[in-house]
C-alpha positions, 0 to 999 in steps of 0.5 A: 250955814244950815241955820242961816238958810232955815226959813221961817216956820221950819224947825230942826229936831235932828241933824246927822252927818256922814262924810259930806252927806247930811240928813236934816229931820224936823217939823214945818208949819206946812209942806210948802215950808219944806219946799222953801227949805229945799230952795234955800239949800239949793241957793247955798254956796256950801250945800247942794243936792237937796232931796226929800226922803219923807214929808208927812202931814200930821195933826197936833190938836187943831194944828197941822204940821209937816214932819220931814227928812231932807238929805243934802251934800256939804260942799268942801272948801276944796270943791268950792275953791275949784268952782271959783277959779277963773 
């Protein structure tokens, strides 16, 4: 699910999960791309509550990039089934 919602220009370097809590670390072409990732997570049926823990702009040669840490919650099958009930 995470890879399906990863915008162009965003690359993951790590992912940790503790229960329903997920931490994504990575590099993006800009902080705007990190914002796009947050919107993609928020529009997912299986991920919710995106929050940025860190976005730091760094320079690598002549290129700038944004290193980030984003936290989210995984929606369980049971929670999703309750949402879909009429």
